[in-house]
Residue, then its C-alpha position, 0 to 999 in steps of 0.5 A: m619821608k625817606g624811611i624809619f629806623i630804631l636806634s639801640f645802645n650797647k656799651k661796646p659799639g655805642s648806638y646802632v641801627d637795630r631795625e629799619y625800613p626800607k632795608g638799607i636806608s640807614d647805610q645810605l643816609i646815616d653813618s655810625v657817627d651820626q647815629n651816636k650824635i642822634y642818640s647822644f643829643n636825645r640823652m643829654r637833653d633829658s633822661n625822660p622821654n623826649y623828641i628832637y629834630m636834627k639836620i645831619k648832612g643832607a638828611h633831616v631826622g626827627s627822633f623820639f627817645s623812649g627814656i630811661d630809669n623808671n620813666f620810659i615809654g615802650y622800652p627804655n634806652q631806644c630811639l625811634c627815628i624818621i628821615l624826612d624830606d621837607e615835612n613839618p618836623t613838629l607833626f611827628e612827636e605824637p605819632l612816633k611816641e605812639i609807635a614806640e609805645e607799641l613796637l618797642p615792647m614787641l621788639a624786646y619780646i622777640r629778642e628775649d631769648e638772646d644773651g643781652i642786646s645785639e650789636g648791629l642790624s640782625n638778619d635773623p628771620k624771627y625779625q621778619d614779621f616785626d620789620e613788616i609791621l614797622g613798614q606798615k607804620f611808616k606807610l601810614l605816616i606817609e598816608k597821613f603826613g606825606k603825599s596828602g597831608t604834607v605841610i611844606l615849609s618854605h622856611p624850616p623851623k629854627l632849631e635850638s642852638n644846643i641841638k642844631i648841627d651843620s658843617s660849620s659847627q660840627k666837631n671832629e670825630e675824635s673830639y666828639s668820641e671823647e665827649i660821648a665817652k665822658r658822658f657815658n662814664e658819667l651815666e655808667t657811674r650813676y647806674e652802677k650805684k643804682i645797680d649796687s642798690l638793686k643788688t643789695d635789695l635782691l640779696d635781702w629778698k633772697n635771704k627772705v625767700r631762704a627764710l621762708a623756704e626754711e619755714k616751709v620745710s619746718l611746717t611741712h615736717d610738722l604737717e607730716e608728723k601730724e599726718d603720721g599721728l592721724k594715721v596711727q589714730k585712724d588705724k587704732s580707730l579701725i581696730w576698735r571698730k572691728q572689736l566693736e563689730t565683734a562685740n556686737e555680733i557676740n551680743h547679738k548671739l547672746k540675745d538670741s540665746v536669751n530669747n531662746l531660753i525665755e521661749k523655753v521657760k514660757s513653754l515649760e510654764n505653759e506645760i505646767e499650767n496645762s497639766a492635770d496637777s496645775k491646781k496643786v502646782f498653783d497652790l504650791r507656788i502660792n505657799i512658796a510666795e507666802i513663805n518667801a514673804e515671811l522669810e523676808v520679814s524674818r530677815d528684816k527682823n534679824k537685821k533689826y536685832e543685829r543693828e540693835i545688838n551692835s548699838l547696845n555693844d557700843e553703849i556697853a563698851d562706853l559704859k565699861n570705859k566709864l566704869e573702868i575710869s570710875q573704879t580707877l578713881r575709886i581705887n586711887s581716891n577711895i571714891t565709891t562707884d556711881p550707883e546710877l551708872d551700875s544700874k544703867l549697865h545692868e539694864i542694858l545687859e538685860e536688854m541685850q540678853s533679851l535681844k540675843s534670845n529674840l535673834v536666836e528665835a528669828k534664826k530658828t524661824i528662818k531655818v524652818q522656813r527655808r527647809e519648808i521652801v525646799n520641800l515645796h520646791k521638791l513637791l513642785d518638781l515631782s508634780 
């Protein structure tokens, strides 16, 4: 094995050596035309990941293509190539596939800050670690398939007719470039359609994101309004809480005042009970209580008489109405008054007069009792 290198593709230069090990091996053995041939035959054979073996001039090259579209290994549209001596080329498909799966994403990550794909082998120091790892992978292949594990073929395997290239069947460079350009135009047209489709999808997603952003703004506005409302309610709640605290303080002061008054009343009562005239005071209180009870009875009778008088007034009004109707009929039709109705009215009037007399007496009694209570209170105050 002589070396290992990675082919990438750019529309302007076409395929080019992206990274290599050892340094300068591609310039010695693989020129730009050979690079395009390797890349083109991989792409024309299958757009999915695939492996081919080619003889180019004095070099034997095994090439693993990573694939394109959504079906690729490592990173799309790149070839990982190994330059062989007389090793069995069929042994290198899986090893190159594994190396591509590991290293191609790493290479893409290193150059993610670049504007597009470069157009040739870069000497930027940031690739130094990657180149060392690529060299380590090559040395492992030598250890496995080179000195100790080489399978020397006396007759190398026959190549497929569609990829075998020798000096007698090679096209001239101009014809080959036209073929590559044609193939590239076909691929470009194919991917332009996919790109247009992706642009349409991207526009749809942008519209959805814009709609979601507008909805978010609206929801944020509503939330701010609700927060303002809650803040107002919170301020009112604080004011009400302060008012309640003030009311509680006033209530507490009133309770203290009431308690003080109650204590004073109790003290006065104790002084009265302990005075020399306590017996007289006690009797006066009993008399007041008895008179109050009689007064309450008189009030009840008074209310009873008033209710009865009101009832009789209603009944008298009804009878008067009937008498007026009867008199009207009598005048109009010479009909005599109902004697029973006149008698009933006379009885009610007498009963009402009696009740009025009783009511007058009850009021006189209440007036006397009130006067007596006042006199007893005066005596109580003097004692």
